[in-house]
C-alpha positions as CSV (number, residue, x, y, z in Angstrom):
1,X,34.0,30.5,-36.3
2,X,36.6,28.6,-38.0
3,X,37.8,26.6,-34.5
4,X,36.6,23.2,-34.4
5,X,34.6,22.3,-31.8
6,X,35.9,20.7,-28.6
7,X,34.4,18.2,-25.9
8,X,34.3,19.8,-22.6
9,X,32.8,16.5,-21.1
10,X,33.9,12.9,-21.8
11,X,32.1,9.9,-20.2
12,X,33.6,6.1,-20.8
13,X,31.6,3.1,-19.6
14,X,33.4,-0.5,-20.0
15,X,31.4,-2.9,-17.9
16,X,33.1,-6.4,-18.1
17,X,32.9,-10.3,-16.8
18,X,35.4,-13.0,-17.3
19,X,34.8,-17.0,-16.7
20,X,37.5,-18.8,-15.1
21,X,38.0,-21.7,-17.7
22,X,41.1,-23.3,-15.1
23,X,43.0,-21.8,-12.6
24,X,45.3,-19.7,-15.0
25,X,42.9,-19.2,-17.8
26,X,39.6,-17.0,-18.0
27,X,37.4,-16.2,-20.8
28,X,36.9,-12.4,-21.2
29,X,33.9,-10.0,-22.2
30,X,33.7,-6.2,-22.2
31,X,31.5,-3.7,-23.7
32,X,33.0,-0.5,-24.1
33,X,30.4,2.8,-24.7
34,X,31.6,6.6,-24.4
35,X,29.6,10.3,-24.8
36,X,30.8,13.3,-25.2
37,X,29.2,17.1,-24.3
38,X,30.5,19.5,-26.4
39,X,31.0,23.2,-25.2
40,X,28.1,25.6,-26.5
41,X,25.5,22.7,-26.4
42,X,22.4,22.5,-23.6
43,X,23.7,20.7,-20.2
44,X,21.5,17.6,-21.5
45,X,23.2,17.5,-25.0
46,X,25.6,14.5,-25.5
47,X,26.8,13.0,-28.6
48,X,27.7,9.2,-28.8
49,X,31.1,8.0,-29.4
50,X,30.4,4.7,-30.2
51,X,30.1,1.3,-28.9
52,X,32.8,-1.4,-29.4
53,X,32.5,-5.7,-28.1
54,X,35.7,-7.3,-26.9
55,X,35.9,-10.7,-26.5
56,X,39.1,-12.6,-25.6
57,X,40.8,-14.6,-23.1
58,X,42.9,-14.1,-20.0
59,X,46.6,-15.9,-19.6
60,X,48.0,-15.7,-15.8
61,X,51.6,-16.8,-17.1
62,X,52.9,-16.6,-13.8
63,X,51.7,-15.1,-11.1
64,X,52.7,-11.5,-11.6
65,X,52.3,-11.9,-15.5
66,X,49.3,-11.8,-17.5
67,X,48.1,-11.9,-21.0
68,X,44.6,-10.8,-22.6
69,X,44.5,-11.2,-26.1
70,X,41.0,-9.9,-27.6
71,X,39.6,-9.3,-30.5
72,X,37.3,-5.9,-30.9
73,X,34.2,-5.3,-33.4
74,X,31.5,-2.8,-33.7
75,X,28.2,-4.2,-32.8
76,X,25.4,-3.8,-35.0
77,X,27.9,-3.9,-38.3
78,X,29.0,-6.8,-40.3
79,X,32.3,-8.3,-39.1
80,X,34.8,-7.8,-41.8
81,X,38.6,-7.0,-41.6
82,X,37.7,-3.3,-42.4
83,X,35.9,-2.6,-38.8
84,X,37.5,-5.6,-36.6
85,X,40.6,-5.3,-34.4
86,X,43.1,-7.6,-32.4
87,X,44.7,-5.9,-29.5
88,X,46.4,-7.2,-26.2
89,X,46.6,-6.1,-22.7
90,X,49.5,-7.0,-20.6
91,X,49.8,-6.5,-16.7
92,X,52.3,-6.8,-14.9
93,X,52.1,-7.0,-10.6
94,X,56.1,-5.2,-9.7
95,X,56.0,-5.3,-6.1
């Protein structure tokens, strides 16, 4: 068939930890990993979607707004600009 392979079951796990430095600032660490089962494969055959490490800081700007800038990189590879990215999570409590 000329159709591309499609996954029918995806697993994603992201254990994380934070260490409170001050009442409004915390160091953060995430480890992301994923796996996909492809249609037509045996039930126990999963392919790895890779893993990433993210480290950053979480700042509680107000009681209802927090920002968490982080750097993302891939374990087992040399850290370069091509395989490293910056990101930020913005959290807001509305009610």
